[in-house]
C-alpha positions as CSV (number, residue, x, y, z in Angstrom):
1,M,10.0,13.9,18.5
2,H,9.3,14.9,14.9
3,E,11.5,17.6,13.5
4,K,8.5,19.7,12.7
5,E,6.7,19.0,16.0
6,S,4.1,17.3,14.2
7,T,3.8,14.7,16.9
8,W,4.0,14.6,20.7
9,C,6.5,12.6,22.6
10,Y,6.3,11.8,26.4
11,H,9.1,10.2,28.5
12,F,7.0,7.6,30.2
13,Y,9.4,5.4,32.2
14,K,13.2,5.1,32.3
15,N,14.1,4.1,28.5
16,L,10.4,4.0,27.5
17,W,9.1,7.0,25.4
18,I,5.6,7.3,23.8
19,V,5.1,9.1,20.6
20,G,1.7,10.1,19.3
21,G,-0.7,12.3,17.6
22,A,-4.2,13.8,18.2
23,I,-7.2,14.9,16.2
24,N,-10.0,16.9,17.3
25,N,-12.5,15.8,14.7
26,G,-13.2,12.0,14.8
27,G,-16.6,10.7,16.0
28,I,-17.7,14.4,16.7
29,A,-17.7,15.1,12.8
30,L,-20.3,12.2,12.3
31,N,-22.2,13.4,15.5
32,W,-22.4,16.9,13.9
33,F,-24.1,15.7,10.8
34,K,-26.6,13.5,12.9
35,D,-27.5,16.5,15.1
36,K,-27.8,19.2,12.3
37,L,-28.8,17.2,9.1
38,Y,-30.2,13.9,10.3
39,K,-32.7,14.9,12.8
40,E,-35.8,13.3,11.2
41,E,-34.0,10.0,10.7
42,E,-32.7,10.1,14.4
43,K,-36.3,10.7,15.6
44,K,-37.6,7.7,13.7
45,A,-34.7,5.5,14.8
46,R,-35.5,6.5,18.5
47,E,-39.2,5.7,18.2
48,K,-38.3,2.3,16.8
49,G,-35.6,1.6,19.3
50,E,-32.8,1.5,16.5
51,D,-29.2,2.6,16.8
52,I,-29.0,5.7,14.6
53,Y,-25.2,5.2,14.1
54,K,-25.8,1.7,12.8
55,L,-28.4,3.1,10.4
56,M,-25.9,5.8,9.3
57,E,-23.3,3.1,8.7
58,E,-25.7,1.2,6.5
59,E,-26.6,4.3,4.8
60,A,-22.9,5.1,4.0
61,Q,-22.4,1.6,2.6
62,K,-24.5,2.3,-0.2
63,S,-22.1,4.8,-1.4
64,P,-18.8,3.5,-3.2
65,P,-15.3,4.2,-1.9
66,G,-14.5,7.9,-2.5
67,A,-18.1,8.8,-1.9
68,R,-18.7,9.6,-5.7
69,G,-16.1,12.3,-5.7
70,L,-16.9,14.1,-2.4
71,I,-14.1,15.2,-0.2
72,F,-14.8,16.2,3.4
73,L,-12.1,18.1,5.4
74,P,-13.4,17.5,9.0
75,F,-11.8,20.5,10.8
76,L,-15.1,21.5,12.6
77,T,-13.1,22.4,15.7
78,G,-9.7,23.4,14.1
79,E,-6.8,21.1,13.5
80,R,-4.3,19.4,16.0
81,S,-1.8,16.9,14.6
82,P,0.1,17.0,12.4
83,N,-0.1,20.8,11.5
84,W,-1.5,22.3,14.7
85,N,-3.6,24.9,12.9
86,P,-6.5,26.2,15.1
87,R,-7.8,28.3,12.4
88,M,-8.6,25.4,10.0
89,R,-12.2,24.8,9.4
90,G,-14.4,22.1,7.8
91,C,-15.1,21.9,4.1
92,L,-17.2,19.8,1.8
93,I,-15.8,19.7,-1.7
94,G,-17.1,18.4,-5.0
95,L,-20.8,18.6,-4.0
96,S,-23.2,18.4,-6.9
97,L,-26.9,17.5,-7.7
98,H,-26.3,13.8,-7.9
99,H,-25.0,13.6,-4.4
100,E,-27.2,12.2,-1.6
101,K,-26.9,11.9,2.2
102,K,-25.3,8.5,1.9
103,D,-22.3,10.1,0.1
104,I,-22.0,12.9,2.6
105,I,-22.0,10.4,5.5
106,R,-19.4,8.3,3.8
107,S,-17.2,11.3,2.9
108,I,-17.2,12.3,6.6
109,M,-16.1,8.9,7.6
110,E,-13.4,9.0,4.8
111,G,-12.3,12.5,5.7
112,V,-11.7,11.6,9.5
113,M,-9.6,8.5,8.3
114,C,-7.5,10.5,5.8
115,R,-6.5,12.8,8.7
116,M,-5.5,9.8,10.8
117,K,-3.6,8.6,7.8
118,A,-1.8,11.9,7.6
119,I,-0.5,11.2,11.2
120,M,0.3,7.6,10.4
121,D,2.4,8.6,7.5
122,I,4.6,10.7,9.9
123,F,4.7,7.8,12.3
124,K,6.1,5.3,9.9
125,P,9.7,6.6,9.7
126,L,9.7,6.8,13.5
127,V,8.3,3.3,14.3
128,G,8.8,1.3,11.2
129,E,7.1,1.0,7.8
130,K,4.8,-1.8,8.8
131,P,3.4,-0.7,12.2
132,F,1.0,-2.9,14.2
133,V,-2.2,-1.1,14.3
134,V,-4.5,-1.7,17.2
135,A,-7.9,-0.1,17.4
136,S,-10.0,0.5,20.4
137,G,-12.9,2.8,21.4
138,G,-16.4,3.6,20.1
139,Y,-15.5,3.6,16.4
140,T,-14.7,-0.1,16.5
141,K,-18.4,-0.8,16.6
142,N,-18.6,0.6,13.0
143,N,-17.5,-2.1,10.5
144,L,-17.4,0.4,7.6
145,W,-15.1,2.9,9.4
146,L,-12.6,0.0,10.2
147,R,-12.8,-1.1,6.6
148,I,-12.0,2.4,5.3
149,Q,-9.1,2.6,7.8
150,A,-7.7,-0.7,6.6
151,D,-8.0,0.2,3.0
152,L,-6.6,3.7,3.4
153,F,-3.7,2.7,5.7
154,N,-3.0,-0.6,3.5
155,L,-2.5,-2.3,6.8
156,P,-4.4,-4.8,9.0
157,I,-6.5,-3.1,11.7
158,N,-6.4,-5.2,14.8
159,I,-9.5,-4.7,17.1
160,M,-8.9,-5.1,20.9
161,A,-11.3,-7.2,22.7
162,E,-11.4,-4.6,25.4
163,K,-13.0,-1.6,23.9
164,E,-11.8,1.0,26.7
165,G,-8.2,0.9,25.8
166,A,-7.4,4.2,27.7
167,A,-9.1,2.8,30.9
168,M,-7.2,-0.5,30.5
169,G,-3.9,1.4,30.0
170,A,-4.6,3.4,33.2
171,A,-5.1,0.1,35.1
172,I,-1.9,-1.4,33.8
173,V,0.2,1.6,35.0
174,A,-1.6,1.5,38.3
175,M,-0.7,-2.3,38.6
176,F,3.0,-1.6,37.6
177,S,3.3,1.2,40.1
178,Q,2.0,-1.2,42.8
179,G,4.4,-3.9,41.8
180,K,1.6,-6.2,40.7
181,I,3.4,-6.6,37.4
182,K,7.2,-6.3,36.7
183,D,7.2,-5.4,33.0
184,F,4.6,-3.5,30.8
185,K,5.4,-6.2,28.2
186,E,3.5,-8.7,30.3
187,F,0.3,-7.3,29.0
188,E,-0.4,-7.9,25.4
189,P,-3.7,-6.7,24.0
190,E,-6.1,-9.4,23.2
191,I,-7.1,-9.1,19.6
192,E,-10.8,-9.9,19.0
193,K,-10.6,-9.7,15.2
194,S,-8.5,-8.1,12.3
195,I,-9.8,-6.2,9.3
196,L,-7.5,-6.8,6.3
197,P,-7.1,-4.3,3.5
198,C,-9.0,-5.0,0.2
199,K,-6.6,-4.9,-2.6
200,E,-9.2,-3.5,-5.0
201,N,-10.1,-0.7,-2.6
202,V,-6.4,0.1,-1.6
203,E,-5.7,1.7,-5.1
204,K,-9.0,3.7,-5.0
205,Y,-8.2,5.1,-1.6
206,R,-4.6,5.9,-2.7
207,K,-6.3,8.3,-5.2
208,V,-8.9,9.5,-2.6
209,Y,-6.0,10.4,-0.2
210,E,-4.1,12.3,-2.9
211,N,-7.2,14.3,-3.6
212,H,-7.7,14.9,0.1
213,L,-4.2,16.2,0.6
214,K,-4.5,18.6,-2.5
215,A,-7.9,19.9,-1.0
216,Y,-6.0,20.4,2.4
217,K,-3.3,22.5,0.8
218,C,-5.8,24.8,-0.8
219,L,-7.9,25.1,2.4
220,E,-4.6,25.5,4.5
221,K,-3.8,28.8,2.4
222,Y,-7.3,30.2,3.0
223,F,-7.1,29.6,6.7
224,S,-3.3,30.4,7.3
225,C,-3.9,34.1,8.2
C-alpha cells in the first residue's frame, strides 16, 4: 500500500497481492465531448454508417503532440487515484482563437493519459522502474490514444489479443477455484501488438506532463475547500 493511500491494495490469494489505481474520467471524457459538442458530426457519421470515435481519432491526429498548448484536466466526475478528491472538476486551459475541435479532442485524450501516468509514477517504486504495461478494453481500438500513452509513459504498450481483460481475469480465477489450473502463472496474456515510444515525442510529452501537473496544482487549490 502506498504510504499516502494513493493506490489500493488487495490480498488476493496466500502471498499474492494486487496493487492498483483507478480513474473516473477515461473514455467518458471523450464521450462527453461527443455528446455535447460533436452532435452534428455524430449525426452525419450515423447517416453514413461510420464510426464516430474513429472519425474523432482521425481529427485529433491533425493536431500535434501537446494540442498546440491546450491542457485538459479531465475531472468531469471528480478524482479518484491518486489524490481521491471528489471536489475536483474538469478544466480546459490555454484556449485561444487559433484552437479548433481537433486540438480540443487531442487535449482530452492527452489529459486522460496524463492522469494515468500520474498513477503509473506512483507504481514504479512499488513494482519496478520498467513495468510491463498491458492494455485491454475499448481504448485499444484507438491507435492514437495508444501512441500518446506510449510516448507519455516512455514505455512499450502491449495490447492484449483478448480485449475484455476483466472478463478473462474472472474466468481464470474461476478455473483456478475449480482446480482446472494449478497456478495463475499458467496464463500469460497473448500480446497482439506493441506500441513503442517515439523518441521525438517523448521529450515533447515530458514538457506536456510538466505543464499538466502545474495546472493540476492550481486547480487543486481552487477545489480543495
